[in-house]
N, C-alpha and C positions, 0 to 999 in steps of 0.2 A: 794817716794811721802810722803808729810806730810799731814795727814788727821785729821780733827776734826770730832769726832762722838758726836752729840748732842743727849742726851737720852741714854747714853752709859750703864746705869745700867738696862735698860729694857731688855726684853728677846731677841729681835732681836739685840739690841745694843750690848749686851755681845757677842753673837755669831759672830757678825761682827767685833768687836774689836779683838777677838781671831784670826779670819781668816786673817784679814789684817795685824796684828802684827806678828803672829806666822808663817803663811804660806806665805804671800806676802813679809814679811820683811819691811813693811812700818812703818814710825813713826806715831803712833796713839795717838792723844790727846783725852782722854775720858772725856767729860764734864759731871759732876755729881753735885748734889745739896748738898750732905751730906758727911762729912769727913769719916764716917764709911763705905762708899762705895769704898773708895780709894784702900784699900789693895787687895780686890778681883780682881779689874781691873788691878792692877799692876801685879798680878799673871798671867793674860792673855796677858801680854806683853805691856800694854798701859802705857802712861804717863798721869795719871788723873789730872784734873784741876777742882777746885770747882767753880761753877758759877750757876747763877739762871736766867732762861728765863724771870722772872718778874722784873729783875734788869738789871744793865749794865753788859754786858759780852763781850765787845769789845776785852779785853785782851786775851780771849781764841783763837782769830783768828791770833795772832802774828805768822808769819812765816808759816802759813797754806796755802796749795795749793788746798785743796778740802774740802767741808763740806758735811757730810751726816746727815740729820735730821731724827732721828728715835723716837724722843720724842712724847709722846701721853698720854692723860689723860685716855684713854680707853673709850669704848662706853657706859659705864653705870655710869659715873660721872655726877655731876650737870652741867647744861648747862654753867654756869658761868666759871667753871674750864676748860671745854672743849674749850671755847672761849679763855681763858687765854693762854692755852698751844698749842692746835692744830691749832688755827687760829692766835692769836696775837703773840704768841711766835715764830711760824714759820715765820710769816711775818717779825718780828724783826730780826730773823736770816738771812733771805734773804737780808734785807736792810743792815745789818752789813757786809755781804759778799761783797755787792756792794761798801760800804764805804771803806772796807779794801783791795779791789782789788783781792778778791778770786773769780776766774771765775767758777770753777766747783762746782755744787751743786746738790745733789741727795736728794729727799724727799720721805719718806715712807708715802703714802696716803692710800686709801682704795677703794676696789670695791664699786661702787655705788656713789662715789664722783662726778661723771659727772652728776648725776641726783638725788640729795638728796631727793626730794619729793616722788620719787618712792620707796624709801627704807622703812624699818619698821618704824613705828611712833616713837618708842623709840630711834631710831638712826638718825632721821632727823637732829637734832641739831649738832650731831657729823659729819655727812656727809657734812652738810653746812659749818662747820668750815674747814674741809679738802678741800672742793672745793674752798673756799676763799683763802686758802694758795696756792693751786695749781695754781689758776688763777693769783695770784700775782707773782709766780715764772715764769709763762709763759711770763708775761709782763716785767720781770726783765732785760732781755738782758744777763743773765748769761747762761753758758753752762749747762743746766739743764737736769735732767732725773727725771720723776715722776714714781714711782712704786706703783701700786695699787693691792695689793694681795687680794684674796678672803678670806674666813674664815680661820683663822690660827689654827694650831695644834702644839703640842710639839713632834710629831712623829719624828723619825730619818729622816735625809735628804734622798731623793730618787735620787737627782742629775738630775732630769728631770722635765721640766715644759712645759706648753702650754700657749699661749695667749688666754684669754677668748673670745669666740664668742657667743653672746647671754647670756643665763643664765649659771652660773657656774655649772660644772658637779661634782666637788669635792672641797676639801679644799686644803691647802698647808702647809707643815711644815715650821715653822719659820726658820729652818736651811737652807731650800732651798731659802727663801727670802734673807737671808744673803749671800748665795752663789751667787745668781743672782746679787745683788748689788756689790759684790766684783768683778765680771766679768765686769759689766757695767762701773765701776768707771773709768777705763783707756781706755774704748772703745769709740772712737769718733763717731761711727755710732749710739750710743745711745743718743747723744746730741739732745735736743729739741724734745724728744719723751716721750710718756706716754705709759707704759706697764701695762696692767691688766693681772695678772698671776695666774695660778692654777697649781696643779700637772698635769703632762702630759707625753708626749713621747719624747720631744726634750731634749737631754743632755744640761745642762746649759753651759758646756764647749764648746759646738758647736753653741750656740744660735746666737752669733754675727758673725759667719763665713760667 
């Protein structure tokens, strides 16, 4: 499978690139903004491409079969930058997938994106941007999966997750988010679904069984 990872230089993006390229053996095009980010991603097995969400990036989709959008401004950037990346950038990526005939699209969203106003005041603009992108993806007609992790950590992967019911009980390692996306990518039962995930008891390898 030929996969485009948008936001490939982010923490989840890098983990995902390595997993898809090295373990799955997929062709992974890693979209980054800066030339100095290329060599590290090449070491992870990717074929980097320089492109910017704020400009034209149609060329990044050539011969691509699936898009994974992991780009994000983070929850503590100015609202304008959050809207540029997490909302407008994501919507542009979705529209480009439709134009280029790429059916499969996975987006990394956030816990709380279903109800931004109930989140911490400092994160409301971030969650609103995530919700706008998620809603656009749901309307797109693409074979989508929305992944909404709870608080993220850099802890080693546990290999086990649970879907959140009510309030989160714990956080989740970024490595497990990457592992979950890797499993969901080719799993048709994950199409048209939204998963809110945290660390838990279900092995990721068995989640879609």
